N, C-alpha and C positions, 0 to 999 in steps of 0.2 A: 316599341320592341324594348325589353329591359337591355338596359347596358349596365346598369350596378342592381346588384342583389344584396339583401342582408341575409346574415344567419342569426335566426330568430333565438336561439340556445344561447347565443353570444352578446346578443343586444336586448337590452332591459335597464331602465331608470336612466339613463345616463344624459341623454339630450344636448349631448358637444356635437352632432351633425345639424340638430336643428338651430344650433347657437351659432353656426358658422354656415349654415345656408342662409345666404342674402335673399334670397328670392322666396322663402319657404316653401321648399317643393317638396317637404317629408311631413308624411302624417303620422300619428303613434296612435296607435289602438291596442290594448292589451299591455301596455308598454312598451308596446315592440312599434319600432319605426320603418316604415317604409315610404319609399320612393313614390311620388305622383309623375309618372312618366310623363304625361302633358304638361306639368306645369314645370319640369326640368331641365336645365339647360346645360346639362352634364357637366359643370364647370371641374369636377371631379375633389372639390374642397371636402364633400364629407369622408372621401375613401382616406386622404390624408390625417384628416381629424380624428376619428374614430380609435381610441384607444385598445380597443376589442378586436380589431381588424375582424366585425361583424361583417361588413363591406367588400362585396368582391367585383371583381372588374368579368363581365362576361366576355372570357376569350376565344378568340377566332384560331389561338393557335394550331389548335388539336385538326381542323379544319384544312388550314397550309399545310400542315405535316401532312395530310392524307391524299393533298393534291400530290404534292412530290412522291409519298409513296406509291403514286396508282400512275406515274408516269405523265402526268398532266404538264403541258410546256406551261410554267408560271413563271409571269414577269415580276417585280418587285417594283415599285416606286418609293425611294425613300427621302425623306423629308431633309432639308437644307441644316435640320437641326443637329444630325448626326455629328457637323463639322465644331459643333461646341460640347456633345454630351456624352462620345465615345472617345475610348483611348486608343490611339493611333499612332505611329510613325508618318507614314502618308498617307491621304484619305484613301489611295488607291487599294490599300489593304483592307478597307472594311467592303469594297467589291469584290475581292477576293473572297472575303470569308463569306459572302452571300451565298456567290458562287459553288464554294466546296460545300454550302447546305443542303444546294441540291436545285437552287432557283437559275433557269433558264438564261435570263437577261435580267439585267440592274441598270435603273435609268436613276437620273435625280429630279426629284420633284420642281425644282428649281425651272425646269426646263417651261412645265407650266405655270407656274409665277410669272415668267416672262410674257406669256399669251396673257394673264391676267392685268398684267403691268399697262401693256396694250390697248386694253379695255378701258383701264381706268384714265390715259392718254385721250383716250376718243370724246368721255367723258368731262374731264377737264377742258378739251380746247370746244366740246361745244359750248359748256356753259349754258346749261340750262335748268342745272340743279342750285335750288337753293343751296344747300349742303350736300356733300357727300359724304356717306359712311362706308368705309371699307367692310366687305364681305369675305374674308379669308378664313374671320375666325366661325365655326359653326355657332359656339355660345354666344358668341355677341348677337350674331342671328337670330338665336332663339329668345336672347333676353331682349330685342327690341319686338320681336314679333308676340312674344308672348305678353308680355308686362309693359310694352310701350308701342303700342299699333298704330299711333297716330304720325310714329317717328317711320315708319316702315317707306314713306314716300323718297326719306333721305337715303336708302340703303341704295349702293351702286348694285345695279342686276347683274350682276356677274358671278359666275361660279368662285368658287375655290381654287388655288393652284391643286389642289389633290384631283378636284374633276376635271377639272382643263387638264391636268397630264392623262387619266385616264381616259378620255374621250380622244383625246392625242391615240395613244397607244392602242385602243379599241379600234380605231381605223384602219390603225397599220397592220396591226396582227390580227385581226377579225373575233368573232365571238369563241371561238375554240380554245383560245386561252388564257387563262385565269391570271388575274390582274391582282396584286396585292399592294397594300401601301404599308408603310413601315414609318412610323411616326412617335411622337411623346404626346399624343392628347386621345382623349377616349371620346369624344364628341365627333370623330371622324368617323366611328363605326357608326353613328345613327345619321349621319350624314350621308354615307354612299349605303348603308343596305336599309335604311329604315324611312328615306325622303323618297317619297315618290316620284322628285323633281328631278332628282339625280342618279334615281338606281340604274342599274345594268351597266356603271364602267367602271367599276371596284367591286371583285368580288368578296377580298375579307380586308381584318385592319387589325394590324398587330403593331405591339409597342415597343420602345427600345429596351426598357424592362425585361422582355419576354424572350427579346431576340439577347440578349447579354445571357438570358439563363439558360437559351437554347444553346449557344455555343459552347458554356460548360460544360453540358452534358456531351457533348459531339467532343469534347477537350480541343476544341480550337483555340488559338492563341492568335489574337488579330496582329500584334505587333511583330507574330514571326513570319507573316507570310509576304509573300512576293507583291509587287504594285499591280492592280490593273487599274485601267482607265475605265471611266464610264462610256457607252456609248452615244451617248445623246450630247448634243454640241454646247458648247461652254455657257451657262447661263449667265456667268459673270456678276452683275451687283445685285441680281435678283435670289443670289445662293444668301443675301441677308435678309430675306421676309423673317425668319423666325426671329429676330433681335428686335427690342422697342426700336422704331425709328426705319425701320428696315425697306416698309414698303415705301414710306416718304422716301429715302434714298434712291430704290430704285425709281421713283416716279421722276424724282427730279434730275438722275443721272438720264432719263428719257426723254421728258416733254419739254414742249415750246413753253414759254411764260404762260400762266396765265392769271385769273382776277383772283384766286381762291388762296385764301390762308389754310396753311398746311400745320397739324399738328400732332402728335400721339397720344393716346390716353391708354392707360393699361393698371389691370388691376379690377376685380370686379365691382369693388367701392366707389373707385374713381369713374368709370365707366358710367355705373349709375347716378353720381351726381350729376355728370355731363348729359346725360341722358334728361334729367330731371329740368337742367338748364335749357336743356334746347326743347321742353316740352313747353317751357316759359317765353319762348322766343327770343333768347337771350344770344343765341349762337345764329351768325349766319355768315354766307359767301367764303364757309370753311371745308377744306377737305380735310376727313379725322381717318389717320389708322388707328381702330381699336382693336382691344388683345384682352381676353378675360384673364390669363397668367399673367402675374407681376413679372414684368419683365419679358414679358415674349412667350414664345413655343418653347423657347429652351428652358423654360420654369414649368413645362408642362407637368400635367399630375399621375405620369406612368414613367416620369423619368428617375433616375437614381439621383439622389440630387446631395447625398455624402458625398464632402470634398468638393462640391460645384457651388463655382462663383459665376452669379448672372453677369457680377461687373468684368469680370475677368472676364469670360466667353466673349460680353458685347465688345470689350476692348480687342480681343484678340481675333475677331472674326471681322470686325472691322477694320483693322489693322491688317491681316491677311488677304481678303476680298477685294478685289480692284471695283473702284464704283465707277464704273462703266460699264455702257449699254451695250445690249448686242447687236451686233450686225442684223439690221431689219431687213436685209435685201434677199440673204442665205436664212437666217434662221427661221423663220415663220412659215416655209414652204411647208412642212407636214400639215400647218392649221386650217390649210385651205378649203371652204366649204364648212366649217366646223363651226356652229353656236356656241358662244361663251354666256350666253344671255340666261340669267334665272331670275323668274319673279319672287317677290317679298310681299304677305301680305299678311294682316292681324289672323293670330293665332289666339286671341285671348280667350280667357274666361269669365264668365260672367257668373262669380258666386256669388250667394245670397247674403244682403247686406242685414244684419241685426238693428233692431229699432235700439231708441235711449234705454226704453223700460227692458228688454231684453239682455241688454249688456248688463244693466244693473241689476238684474236677475241671477245672471251668472258668475258676479263679482259677490254675490252676497252669498251663493252657496260654498266660497273660498274665504271666507271670514272678511269679504272686505265691504264693509258696510257704508263706509266713509270714505272721501279722498286720500284724510291720509292715511289709510290703511292700503290704499294702492304704491308700495314697495316699489314697483319700476325696475326689479333687481335684474332682471333679464334671465334667471336661472334657466327658465322654461326656455330658452330661446327667442323668446320675443323679447321686443325691446319694451313696450310698457303692458303690465294687466288687461290694461282694455284691448290691446293687439292681441294678445292671450286669449283671453273672453270671445272678440271675435272671429278666431281660429279655435275657438270650441264649439261655437255657435253652428259653421261651418262645418264641422267634424273632421279638422285636419288637429285635434288637439284634444287631450281629455284635462278635467277637473285636476286629478292628481301630479297632474305636470308643475304645480302650483309649490316647489321645494319649501320655501317660507313655511305656507298653511301647513302640508304635510310635516313638516317638524314640528311647529306649534301643535297640531293633533297630537302627535308619537307624545309629543313631551305630556301633554294634559292627560293622555291617557295613563303614561306612568305614574303620572302625579297621585292619579285618581286611585289608580293600584297603591302603590307605596302610602296613601293617605287613609284609605280604607281597609287594607288586608289586615285581619285578627295576629295575623303573625309577625314578628321580627325579621325585618329584610334589611340587611348589610352587606354590600356591596363596596371590596376593598383592592386597592391596585397593586402591583407587583412588590409594593415597598411597604404593603400591609396599612396603608393611610386609608381611610374614611372615606368613599368619593358618593356614596347614596348612603341614605338613613331614611327608615320609614317611620309615619308616624307612631306606632306601635312600637318601635324600637326608643321614640324617645321617652314615653312615658314609663317603658320597664328601666330606663337607664337615668332617667331624669335628668337627661340632657338635650338642648334642642339641637336640631338637625345642623342648624351654622356652625354651633361648636361642636360637635361630631366631627363634623367634617375638618375638623383642625386637628385631630387626634389619630393615634395609629390603635389598630384593632386591639392590640396589645395593652393597651392603657383602659379598656374596659372588660374586656375576658382575655381567656388561654386561646392564642391564636394556634397554636401546633398543627390542628388537623386544617385552616385555611394554609399553611406551608404547605402541607402535606400534598395536598389538590394543588396548589401553584407549582409543583415541583413535577409531579407525577401527572395531572390533568385527568385524574382517576377521581370519580365522583366517591362521596361518602352518602349514603342512603339510610336515612332514618335512626341516625345512631343517639342513644339514649344520654345527654349531659346534664347532669345535676350544677345549679350555680346557687352555693349555699347563700352567701353575699346576698344575691339577690332575692333567696324565700323560692326558688322557682326550678322545675323539671324541665327541658325542652326535650323534643324530637327533631334533631337536626337534621337537614340536606344541604350540603355542600360542591358546588360543581365551578367547573372552571370555565371562564368566558372568555374566548378565543379573540374578540376583540372586545376589550381593547386590554387583551391579558390580566384580566383582573380574576377575582374569586367574589363568588357569589352564594350567601350565607342564609339562609330561610329556616327561622327558629320557632318551632310550633310550643306555644306554652301548654304541657299537659301536666301541669301541677294538681290539678281539681283531678283529672281521671287516675293521677298517681296513686292522690289520698282517698278516692274510693275506693281502688284497688286495694290499699292498705286495710280501709274499714273492712271492707268486703273480706280480705284475708283474716282479719282479726274477725270478725263473727263467725268465720269457717273453723279457724282455729278453737275458739270457746266452744263451738257446735261440738267441736269432735272430744274435748275435753269431758265436759258435759256427758257426751256420750261412754266417754269411758271410764267414767265415775259411774254410770247406771249399768254400766256392762259389769263393772268389779262387786258392786254392790251385789248384783243378782248373783252372781257367779260364789260372791261369800253366805248369801242366804241359801243357795242351792248346795253348798258343801253344809251347810249347817243342819239344813232339811235332812241331807243322805246321811250325817252324821249320826241325827236323832232316829230316823227310820231305822239305821242297822244296831244302834245299840238296844232299840224296845224289840224288833224282829228277836236279838239274840235273849232275850229275858223272857218272853213267849216262847221262845224252841225248850229254854229249860224247863220253865212250867210246865208246859205240855208233856213234856218226856218224863217228868216227874209223875206226872198225874198218872199218865199210862201205866207206868211201872205200878206206881201203889195200886193201882186197879189191878195190873194182873199179877201182882202177889199177894192179894186179898183174896183172889179167885182160885189159886190153888191150893190156900188152907182148908176151902169149906170142901170140895170132891174130894171122892175115895181116890185110894193110889193107884187103883189098877184103870180107871178113868181120867181122862183128859179132858180139860174145859173147851167149852164153844164157845167163842165170843161174835157174838153178833152187833 
């Protein structure tokens, strides 16, 4: 079952959860992290570590509110860590708050813890187990069953206090009621709802953070409420279960002397170190209280840790809770004929193991061709490059998770671009100091990149446009700028770069194009001038022709007129007076 989910949109190229996860139960595919449910021990450290809040706890709160809304009798079993993590004047105020929310009955899970203590006493008295590891913490149980299966023989075959209490309540109130666990742990959800060995006793799990938010929604202030005593008998020393050494305190207060040495271990790294030692046979004859959370359940992954000191809580609880055993003659009547036995076995996975040649081949793909290339920096989340290569082979990790390799690759690509581009590229910071300088820029400005990075832009060219872009964040696209001192004309694009608050200038040399354009323009203008001269000359000739034609025509007209008149005059003199000449 899924207890933790990821928001894909927010999870990308971080790997903090992988670095945090000691058992590497997180796979990365397409730069997105996902929980491997069959390998996860639900320690909750990835929830706390995620900087983007990309991981979420799949809550039962809505389901619990539904029980109350439908008037289903609902009992709540509250983990004893409430004594250290909630704010109240008297503990009974917390019980009143839960009753005001609508719960039918409120009990302390420490009642179930007393039964677990009794089972531990039996194991200690029998002395048949070489070592006894307590099984109250479901994350420790998963850690051993999945990753240290040879040590399952040392696990106390006893249910946790939550399940023990659920069994007692189920027997007393029947199947028609709903039983809800309230505590600081997310692993309890899978133990209650996803483990076939313990199904049917706890219907839902909510945590203290959800509980406090719920109280805010309902405008309930715990400190303002009256005191309501719990309905369960006083579990006394068993209320110390949530603090480190609390289980041992309960056992010591109740048992007769035994041969076992007793110690506690808390925190996942310490637990794994102990289990490694036990695998080597270095630990014998010991009763071991083990808890994944550092400091015990009071530092669970879904506890509001703001202003919470586990040291103060431990001291306060040990001071206020008497280290006295329960009255065995009266306390255990409810548990008659109830089995608190739980078997444990191997849940390990046989992941494929690559050969040495396959590991070398994977390392070569990320530029690690020799041992000194293996930085073992841990940035990807794995302790060594070889471990990460094995994870790649098993499909848990991606090649691109190697941050030094990707950084070098990005740098080499950017260097290739800077060295091969025909354009002048200059990157300046907010003070106009040059922070990047292309190879082409070196050629044009006759200065090395190293020297250029010691200068400010205004020492080389006019920086006004760069400053305007820095101030407005508005780009300048395709502006033509001449640099007479350099003898070039450029087409400039200047843009703002948000990270790291810089300005990038790309200057394209268009001097040749401009010269060609000027030559073409000159040819065009010369052609137009020649054409104009021809036109002018043609007009002059035309005018001269027209003038000549006009003068000749006039002379001809005069001559012909005179000739006609002469002919007419000559004809009139030769005919009689009473006759008219006939002209043909």
